[in-house]
N, CA, C and O atoms as a GROMACS GRO file, in nm:
protein
  388
    1MET      N    1   2.791  16.913  -9.059
    1MET     CA    2   2.845  16.948  -9.189
    1MET      C    3   2.870  17.098  -9.196
    1MET      O    4   2.782  17.176  -9.157
    2PRO      N    5   2.987  17.142  -9.244
    2PRO     CA    6   3.015  17.286  -9.253
    2PRO      C    7   2.914  17.358  -9.342
    2PRO      O    8   2.848  17.298  -9.427
    3ALA      N    9   2.907  17.485  -9.321
    3ALA     CA   10   2.819  17.569  -9.402
    3ALA      C   11   2.897  17.693  -9.446
    3ALA      O   12   3.001  17.726  -9.388
    4PHE      N   13   2.846  17.759  -9.548
    4PHE     CA   14   2.906  17.884  -9.593
    4PHE      C   15   2.870  17.994  -9.493
    4PHE      O   16   2.755  18.007  -9.452
    5THR      N   17   2.970  18.072  -9.456
    5THR     CA   18   2.946  18.192  -9.377
    5THR      C   19   3.025  18.305  -9.442
    5THR      O   20   3.119  18.282  -9.517
    6TYR      N   21   2.982  18.427  -9.411
    6TYR     CA   22   3.040  18.545  -9.475
    6TYR      C   23   3.084  18.647  -9.370
    6TYR      O   24   3.017  18.666  -9.269
    7GLN      N   25   3.196  18.711  -9.398
    7GLN     CA   26   3.243  18.820  -9.314
    7GLN      C   27   3.265  18.941  -9.403
    7GLN      O   28   3.353  18.939  -9.489
    8PRO      N   29   3.188  19.047  -9.382
    8PRO     CA   30   3.205  19.168  -9.464
    8PRO      C   31   3.342  19.231  -9.439
    8PRO      O   32   3.390  19.236  -9.326
    9VAL      N   33   3.403  19.280  -9.546
    9VAL     CA   34   3.529  19.353  -9.538
    9VAL      C   35   3.521  19.472  -9.634
    9VAL      O   36   3.444  19.471  -9.730
   10GLN      N   37   3.602  19.572  -9.604
   10GLN     CA   38   3.609  19.688  -9.692
   10GLN      C   39   3.745  19.686  -9.760
   10GLN      O   40   3.848  19.672  -9.693
   11LEU      N   41   3.746  19.702  -9.892
   11LEU     CA   42   3.871  19.704  -9.966
   11LEU      C   43   3.937  19.841  -9.951
   11LEU      O   44   3.873  19.939  -9.915
   12THR      N   45   4.065  19.845  -9.981
   12THR     CA   46   4.143  19.966  -9.961
   12THR      C   47   4.090  20.084 -10.044
   12THR      O   48   4.030  20.066 -10.150
   13GLU      N   49   4.112  20.202  -9.992
   13GLU     CA   50   4.072  20.322 -10.065
   13GLU      C   51   4.150  20.333 -10.194
   13GLU      O   52   4.262  20.282 -10.206
   14GLY      N   53   4.091  20.399 -10.291
   14GLY     CA   54   4.158  20.418 -10.420
   14GLY      C   55   4.118  20.312 -10.522
   14GLY      O   56   4.162  20.318 -10.637
   15THR      N   57   4.036  20.217 -10.482
   15THR     CA   58   3.984  20.118 -10.577
   15THR      C   59   3.835  20.144 -10.594
   15THR      O   60   3.768  20.182 -10.498
   16PRO      N   61   3.782  20.124 -10.714
   16PRO     CA   62   3.640  20.151 -10.734
   16PRO      C   63   3.552  20.055 -10.654
   16PRO      O   64   3.442  20.091 -10.611
   17GLU      N   65   3.600  19.932 -10.634
   17GLU     CA   66   3.524  19.834 -10.556
   17GLU      C   67   3.569  19.843 -10.411
   17GLU      O   68   3.687  19.831 -10.380
   18ARG      N   69   3.474  19.865 -10.322
   18ARG     CA   70   3.507  19.878 -10.181
   18ARG      C   71   3.442  19.769 -10.096
   18ARG      O   72   3.487  19.741  -9.985
   19GLU      N   73   3.335  19.709 -10.147
   19GLU     CA   74   3.260  19.612 -10.068
   19GLU      C   75   3.306  19.470 -10.098
   19GLU      O   76   3.302  19.426 -10.213
   20GLY      N   77   3.351  19.399  -9.997
   20GLY     CA   78   3.396  19.262 -10.015
   20GLY      C   79   3.342  19.171  -9.907
   20GLY      O   80   3.291  19.216  -9.805
   21LEU      N   81   3.354  19.043  -9.933
   21LEU     CA   82   3.314  18.941  -9.837
   21LEU      C   83   3.419  18.832  -9.832
   21LEU      O   84   3.462  18.782  -9.936
   22LEU      N   85   3.459  18.793  -9.712
   22LEU     CA   86   3.538  18.673  -9.695
   22LEU      C   87   3.437  18.559  -9.688
   22LEU      O   88   3.340  18.566  -9.612
   23VAL      N   89   3.459  18.454  -9.765
   23VAL     CA   90   3.368  18.340  -9.768
   23VAL      C   91   3.436  18.223  -9.698
   23VAL      O   92   3.544  18.178  -9.739
   24PHE      N   93   3.372  18.175  -9.594
   24PHE     CA   94   3.426  18.062  -9.518
   24PHE      C   95   3.341  17.938  -9.542
   24PHE      O   96   3.220  17.946  -9.562
   25TRP      N   97   3.407  17.823  -9.541
   25TRP     CA   98   3.340  17.693  -9.540
   25TRP      C   99   3.380  17.632  -9.408
   25TRP      O  100   3.492  17.584  -9.391
   26GLY      N  101   3.288  17.635  -9.313
   26GLY     CA  102   3.325  17.600  -9.177
   26GLY      C  103   3.420  17.706  -9.125
   26GLY      O  104   3.386  17.824  -9.123
   27THR      N  105   3.540  17.665  -9.084
   27THR     CA  106   3.639  17.762  -9.036
   27THR      C  107   3.744  17.794  -9.141
   27THR      O  108   3.834  17.875  -9.115
   28ASP      N  109   3.735  17.733  -9.259
   28ASP     CA  110   3.835  17.753  -9.365
   28ASP      C  111   3.796  17.870  -9.455
   28ASP      O  112   3.683  17.878  -9.502
   29LEU      N  113   3.892  17.960  -9.480
   29LEU     CA  114   3.870  18.069  -9.576
   29LEU      C  115   3.876  18.010  -9.715
   29LEU      O  116   3.978  17.954  -9.756
   30LEU      N  117   3.767  18.023  -9.788
   30LEU     CA  118   3.754  17.963  -9.920
   30LEU      C  119   3.772  18.064 -10.032
   30LEU      O  120   3.831  18.033 -10.136
   31ALA      N  121   3.721  18.186 -10.012
   31ALA     CA  122   3.722  18.283 -10.122
   31ALA      C  123   3.704  18.425 -10.069
   31ALA      O  124   3.661  18.447  -9.956
   32VAL      N  125   3.738  18.520 -10.156
   32VAL     CA  126   3.707  18.661 -10.133
   32VAL      C  127   3.620  18.705 -10.251
   32VAL      O  128   3.664  18.701 -10.366
   33LEU      N  129   3.499  18.746 -10.221
   33LEU     CA  130   3.408  18.799 -10.323
   33LEU      C  131   3.407  18.950 -10.313
   33LEU      O  132   3.413  19.006 -10.203
   34VAL      N  133   3.399  19.017 -10.428
   34VAL     CA  134   3.396  19.163 -10.431
   34VAL      C  135   3.278  19.207 -10.517
   34VAL      O  136   3.251  19.151 -10.623
   35ARG      N  137   3.209  19.309 -10.468
   35ARG     CA  138   3.093  19.363 -10.540
   35ARG      C  139   3.139  19.471 -10.636
   35ARG      O  140   3.207  19.566 -10.597
   36LEU      N  141   3.102  19.457 -10.763
   36LEU     CA  142   3.140  19.554 -10.866
   36LEU      C  143   3.066  19.685 -10.845
   36LEU      O  144   2.946  19.685 -10.818
   37SER      N  145   3.136  19.796 -10.858
   37SER     CA  146   3.073  19.927 -10.841
   37SER      C  147   3.004  19.966 -10.971
   37SER      O  148   3.057  19.942 -11.080
   38PRO      N  149   2.887  20.027 -10.961
   38PRO     CA  150   2.816  20.072 -11.081
   38PRO      C  151   2.894  20.178 -11.158
   38PRO      O  152   2.883  20.185 -11.281
   39GLU      N  153   2.973  20.260 -11.088
   39GLU     CA  154   3.048  20.366 -11.153
   39GLU      C  155   3.155  20.311 -11.247
   39GLU      O  156   3.182  20.371 -11.351
   40ALA      N  157   3.216  20.201 -11.212
   40ALA     CA  158   3.327  20.147 -11.290
   40ALA      C  159   3.287  20.033 -11.384
   40ALA      O  160   3.363  19.997 -11.474
   41HIS      N  161   3.170  19.978 -11.364
   41HIS     CA  162   3.130  19.860 -11.443
   41HIS      C  163   2.988  19.878 -11.497
   41HIS      O  164   2.892  19.823 -11.442
   42ASP      N  165   2.978  19.954 -11.603
   42ASP     CA  166   2.849  19.984 -11.663
   42ASP      C  167   2.773  19.856 -11.694
   42ASP      O  168   2.822  19.769 -11.766
   43GLY      N  169   2.654  19.845 -11.640
   43GLY     CA  170   2.568  19.730 -11.666
   43GLY      C  171   2.597  19.610 -11.578
   43GLY      O  172   2.517  19.516 -11.574
   44GLN      N  173   2.710  19.610 -11.508
   44GLN     CA  174   2.743  19.497 -11.420
   44GLN      C  175   2.757  19.540 -11.274
   44GLN      O  176   2.787  19.458 -11.188
   45GLY      N  177   2.735  19.666 -11.248
   45GLY     CA  178   2.744  19.716 -11.111
   45GLY      C  179   2.648  19.641 -11.020
   45GLY      O  180   2.534  19.613 -11.057
   46GLY      N  181   2.696  19.609 -10.903
   46GLY     CA  182   2.615  19.535 -10.806
   46GLY      C  183   2.637  19.385 -10.811
   46GLY      O  184   2.602  19.314 -10.717
   47LEU      N  185   2.696  19.336 -10.921
   47LEU     CA  186   2.725  19.193 -10.930
   47LEU      C  187   2.851  19.162 -10.849
   47LEU      O  188   2.930  19.251 -10.820
   48TRP      N  189   2.868  19.036 -10.813
   48TRP     CA  190   2.982  18.992 -10.733
   48TRP      C  191   3.074  18.906 -10.817
   48TRP      O  192   3.029  18.829 -10.902
   49PHE      N  193   3.206  18.920 -10.793
   49PHE     CA  194   3.301  18.835 -10.864
   49PHE      C  195   3.403  18.778 -10.765
   49PHE      O  196   3.419  18.829 -10.654
   50LEU      N  197   3.470  18.674 -10.808
   50LEU     CA  198   3.571  18.608 -10.726
   50LEU      C  199   3.702  18.684 -10.740
   50LEU      O  200   3.769  18.678 -10.843
   51GLU      N  201   3.738  18.756 -10.635
   51GLU     CA  202   3.865  18.830 -10.633
   51GLU      C  203   3.980  18.735 -10.605
   51GLU      O  204   4.088  18.746 -10.665
   52ALA      N  205   3.957  18.642 -10.514
   52ALA     CA  206   4.060  18.543 -10.479
   52ALA      C  207   3.992  18.415 -10.432
   52ALA      O  208   3.893  18.419 -10.358
   53GLY      N  209   4.046  18.304 -10.474
   53GLY     CA  210   3.998  18.174 -10.429
   53GLY      C  211   4.114  18.097 -10.369
   53GLY      O  212   4.229  18.116 -10.407
   54PHE      N  213   4.083  18.010 -10.277
   54PHE     CA  214   4.185  17.932 -10.208
   54PHE      C  215   4.151  17.784 -10.219
   54PHE      O  216   4.035  17.747 -10.232
   55GLY      N  217   4.254  17.700 -10.212
   55GLY     CA  218   4.231  17.556 -10.223
   55GLY      C  219   4.173  17.521 -10.358
   55GLY      O  220   4.228  17.558 -10.462
   56ALA      N  221   4.061  17.451 -10.357
   56ALA     CA  222   3.997  17.407 -10.481
   56ALA      C  223   3.943  17.523 -10.564
   56ALA      O  224   3.913  17.505 -10.682
   57CYS      N  225   3.930  17.640 -10.506
   57CYS     CA  226   3.876  17.756 -10.578
   57CYS      C  227   3.985  17.849 -10.630
   57CYS      O  228   3.955  17.953 -10.687
   58ALA      N  229   4.111  17.812 -10.612
   58ALA     CA  230   4.222  17.895 -10.659
   58ALA      C  231   4.234  17.887 -10.810
   58ALA      O  232   4.202  17.784 -10.870
   59ASP      N  233   4.281  17.993 -10.871
   59ASP     CA  234   4.310  17.999 -11.014
   59ASP      C  235   4.188  17.963 -11.100
   59ASP      O  236   4.202  17.894 -11.201
   60LYS      N  237   4.072  18.009 -11.061
   60LYS     CA  238   3.949  17.984 -11.135
   60LYS      C  239   3.892  18.115 -11.185
   60LYS      O  240   3.922  18.222 -11.131
   61SER      N  241   3.811  18.107 -11.290
   61SER     CA  242   3.744  18.224 -11.344
   61SER      C  243   3.595  18.195 -11.355
   61SER      O  244   3.546  18.162 -11.463
   62PRO      N  245   3.524  18.207 -11.245
   62PRO     CA  246   3.381  18.179 -11.248
   62PRO      C  247   3.302  18.292 -11.312
   62PRO      O  248   3.358  18.398 -11.342
   63PRO      N  249   3.175  18.270 -11.334
   63PRO     CA  250   3.090  18.378 -11.384
   63PRO      C  251   3.067  18.481 -11.274
   63PRO      O  252   3.106  18.459 -11.159
   64LEU      N  253   3.004  18.592 -11.309
   64LEU     CA  254   2.962  18.689 -11.208
   64LEU      C  255   2.838  18.635 -11.139
   64LEU      O  256   2.762  18.557 -11.196
   65PHE      N  257   2.817  18.678 -11.014
   65PHE     CA  258   2.705  18.630 -10.936
   65PHE      C  259   2.615  18.746 -10.896
   65PHE      O  260   2.664  18.855 -10.866
   66ARG      N  261   2.483  18.724 -10.895
   66ARG     CA  262   2.389  18.829 -10.856
   66ARG      C  263   2.403  18.866 -10.709
   66ARG      O  264   2.387  18.982 -10.672
   67ASN      N  265   2.433  18.767 -10.626
   67ASN     CA  266   2.453  18.789 -10.483
   67ASN      C  267   2.546  18.679 -10.432
   67ASN      O  268   2.568  18.581 -10.503
   68PRO      N  269   2.600  18.694 -10.313
   68PRO     CA  270   2.694  18.593 -10.264
   68PRO      C  271   2.635  18.452 -10.256
   68PRO      O  272   2.706  18.354 -10.283
   69GLU      N  273   2.510  18.441 -10.222
   69GLU     CA  274   2.447  18.309 -10.213
   69GLU      C  275   2.443  18.240 -10.349
   69GLU      O  276   2.447  18.117 -10.356
   70ASP      N  277   2.436  18.317 -10.456
   70ASP     CA  278   2.437  18.259 -10.591
   70ASP      C  279   2.573  18.196 -10.624
   70ASP      O  280   2.583  18.115 -10.716
   71ALA      N  281   2.676  18.233 -10.551
   71ALA     CA  282   2.809  18.175 -10.572
   71ALA      C  283   2.822  18.038 -10.506
   71ALA      O  284   2.912  17.961 -10.541
   72GLU      N  285   2.735  18.006 -10.412
   72GLU     CA  286   2.748  17.881 -10.336
   72GLU      C  287   2.746  17.755 -10.422
   72GLU      O  288   2.828  17.666 -10.398
   73PRO      N  289   2.658  17.742 -10.522
   73PRO     CA  290   2.664  17.621 -10.606
   73PRO      C  291   2.797  17.608 -10.680
   73PRO      O  292   2.851  17.498 -10.691
   74TRP      N  293   2.850  17.719 -10.730
   74TRP     CA  294   2.978  17.714 -10.800
   74TRP      C  295   3.090  17.676 -10.703
   74TRP      O  296   3.173  17.592 -10.736
   75LEU      N  297   3.091  17.735 -10.584
   75LEU     CA  298   3.192  17.703 -10.485
   75LEU      C  299   3.183  17.556 -10.444
   75LEU      O  300   3.286  17.488 -10.430
   76THR      N  301   3.062  17.507 -10.426
   76THR     CA  302   3.041  17.367 -10.389
   76THR      C  303   3.094  17.274 -10.497
   76THR      O  304   3.156  17.172 -10.467
   77GLU      N  305   3.069  17.308 -10.621
   77GLU     CA  306   3.118  17.227 -10.734
   77GLU      C  307   3.271  17.221 -10.733
   77GLU      O  308   3.329  17.115 -10.758
   78GLN      N  309   3.335  17.334 -10.705
   78GLN     CA  310   3.481  17.336 -10.702
   78GLN      C  311   3.534  17.248 -10.589
   78GLN      O  312   3.636  17.181 -10.604
   79MET      N  313   3.465  17.250 -10.477
   79MET     CA  314   3.509  17.173 -10.361
   79MET      C  315   3.484  17.023 -10.377
   79MET      O  316   3.537  16.943 -10.300
   80SER      N  317   3.403  16.984 -10.474
   80SER     CA  318   3.373  16.842 -10.490
   80SER      C  319   3.498  16.760 -10.520
   80SER      O  320   3.500  16.639 -10.499
   81ASP      N  321   3.604  16.825 -10.571
   81ASP     CA  322   3.730  16.756 -10.597
   81ASP      C  323   3.821  16.752 -10.475
   81ASP      O  324   3.922  16.682 -10.478
   82MET      N  325   3.790  16.824 -10.372
   82MET     CA  326   3.880  16.833 -10.257
   82MET      C  327   3.905  16.700 -10.186
   82MET      O  328   4.020  16.672 -10.152
   83PRO      N  329   3.804  16.616 -10.162
   83PRO     CA  330   3.834  16.491 -10.091
   83PRO      C  331   3.938  16.405 -10.162
   83PRO      O  332   4.022  16.343 -10.097
   84ARG      N  333   3.934  16.402 -10.295
   84ARG     CA  334   4.034  16.325 -10.370
   84ARG      C  335   4.173  16.383 -10.349
   84ARG      O  336   4.270  16.308 -10.335
   85LEU      N  337   4.183  16.515 -10.348
   85LEU     CA  338   4.313  16.579 -10.327
   85LEU      C  339   4.365  16.549 -10.188
   85LEU      O  340   4.484  16.520 -10.170
   86VAL      N  341   4.279  16.555 -10.089
   86VAL     CA  342   4.320  16.527  -9.951
   86VAL      C  343   4.362  16.382  -9.939
   86VAL      O  344   4.464  16.353  -9.876
   87ASN      N  345   4.285  16.290  -9.998
   87ASN     CA  346   4.318  16.149  -9.991
   87ASN      C  347   4.450  16.119 -10.060
   87ASN      O  348   4.529  16.037 -10.011
   88LYS      N  349   4.476  16.182 -10.173
   88LYS     CA  350   4.602  16.160 -10.243
   88LYS      C  351   4.720  16.205 -10.158
   88LYS      O  352   4.823  16.138 -10.156
   89ARG      N  353   4.704  16.316 -10.088
   89ARG     CA  354   4.811  16.362 -10.000
   89ARG      C  355   4.835  16.262  -9.888
   89ARG      O  356   4.949  16.235  -9.852
   90ALA      N  357   4.728  16.206  -9.835
   90ALA     CA  358   4.742  16.110  -9.726
   90ALA      C  359   4.808  15.981  -9.772
   90ALA      O  360   4.872  15.912  -9.692
   91GLU      N  361   4.792  15.947  -9.901
   91GLU     CA  362   4.849  15.823  -9.953
   91GLU      C  363   4.995  15.837  -9.992
   91GLU      O  364   5.063  15.735 -10.010
   92ARG      N  365   5.047  15.957 -10.004
   92ARG     CA  366   5.185  15.977 -10.046
   92ARG      C  367   5.280  15.923  -9.939
   92ARG      O  368   5.258  15.942  -9.819
   93PRO      N  369   5.383  15.857  -9.983
   93PRO     CA  370   5.481  15.809  -9.884
   93PRO      C  371   5.555  15.927  -9.822
   93PRO      O  372   5.577  16.029  -9.887
   94THR      N  373   5.594  15.911  -9.698
   94THR     CA  374   5.668  16.017  -9.631
   94THR      C  375   5.815  15.976  -9.620
   94THR      O  376   5.848  15.858  -9.616
   95LEU      N  377   5.899  16.075  -9.614
   95LEU     CA  378   6.043  16.049  -9.596
   95LEU      C  379   6.072  16.053  -9.447
   95LEU      O  380   6.047  16.154  -9.381
   96GLU      N  381   6.122  15.948  -9.397
   96GLU     CA  382   6.158  15.943  -9.256
   96GLU      C  383   6.308  15.923  -9.245
   96GLU      O  384   6.364  15.836  -9.312
   97GLY      N  385   6.373  16.002  -9.162
   97GLY     CA  386   6.517  15.999  -9.158
   97GLY      C  387   6.566  15.940  -9.036
   97GLY      O  388   6.687  15.929  -9.016
   0.00000   0.00000   0.00000
């Protein structure tokens, strides 16, 4: 069974947030988490937010997370709909010419 893995990345200069993580589920890129800087986010510095989500995590607005591992239950919940989406795609008729 796949597991969450993380790859640290640094965001471009000129942004207050520089620390990011690519979040993988197995070999699939699932999300990009970014750590809020204390200088730009009074009282929320150090928390993590979803900068970008892919697949089942796209176009979502989750809460802030204390650490990346705290995001795993939310990410898992979003992915719980994925098998139905994959199955629906497999059931669609194809056009053969």
